[in-house]
N, C-alpha and C positions, 0 to 999 in steps of 0.2 A: 608711456612705461608705466609698469606696474608698481604698485606700492610694495613695501618688505612683508608687510600682513598678507597681502595677498600670495605672494611667491611662498610664504610659509603655511596658507592654507593648501595651497594648490599641491606643495609636498607632502602634506599629510595626510590629503585625500588619495594621493597617489601611493603611498604606503600603505594606508588602510586598505583600500582596493586590492592591492596584491596580497596582504594577510589573508583577507575573505576568501579570494580564490584559491591560496594554497590550504586554508582551512577546510574549505568545500571538497576539494579534492581526497583530504585524508580522512573527512567524514563518510563512515561507510554505513549507508542506511539502506536498506532494501525496500523492494516495492511489490506487491502481488497485484494482479489484475488478471480478467478474464472475463467469461460470459456466463450465464445463468441459463440452461435451456430445459425443456421438457423431455419427455422420452421420445418425442420423435424429433428432437434436435432443434425445436423451434425457440427463439429467444422467448425469455420470460421478463416480462417487465413489473416492477415494483415488487419484486421477491426481496427480502431481507436476507442478505449475506452478513455472518457473523465471523469475528477475527478474535480468538482468544491468545491472549499472551499467557504461554504455560507457567512462567515465572510468577506472574503479579495477579494472576486470575481476572485481568482487566478485559472488558470485551468492547470493542468498538464495531459499529454497524454501517452498513451502507444499503441502499435502497436501489435496486439496479433502474437504469434509464430506461426508455422506449425499447432500445435494441438489446435489453440485458446484461449491458457492462455493469461492472463495480471495478472500484480501485482503492488500494490501501496503500499508503504512500507513508515514510518515515517509521519502517520496522528497524527496530534492532538488530544488529548483525548478531548478537551474542544471545538471541532469544529463541526459543521454541514457538512456532505458532499452529492452533488449529482453525480450519476454516471449512465454513458449511452454509448452506443455503435452506432457506425455509419459505413457504407461502402456504396458504391455507391448504390443509391435507396432502401436502407434500413437503418432501427433504430430500437434500443431497446426503451423500456419504461425506464423512468428515475426512480433510484432507490435511495433512501435515507437514509443515515447512520447518526443517530443522536448522539448527544453528550451525550444524557440520556442513550444509550444502551452500557452498562459498557463492555462488551466484547471486547477484544484486536484483536482477529483474526475475520475476516468476510470472508465468502465464497460465493460469489453472482455470479450466473451465469446468462447472459444477452442474452435472444433469440431475434433475429433481426426478424423485421416484414419489409413488403413493405412500404415505406413512402406513406401517402395520400396526393393527389392532385398532 
């Protein structure tokens, strides 16, 4: 037979777990991921992907893995973001993620082009 303290602890744990599950469903965060490729659509490893929050001007970076993939999680639902990739002598076009886009998962492939000038 369990002690009363054990029963109370189990009840508190179940309540907390349920509350966290509901909170996670209501928390609306977004994720953006994709690949960085060169002009011939080959994956680019070690490219730097920049994600800038337009509201705060804060910048997060990600260095692509060997298959050119990157991923940013925990993007705010009510913020606009700009995304671009750079590597030596190459850069991608800037891509915007709008707060008005209601998707929560974005897949954005960034194609590198030779820098002008």
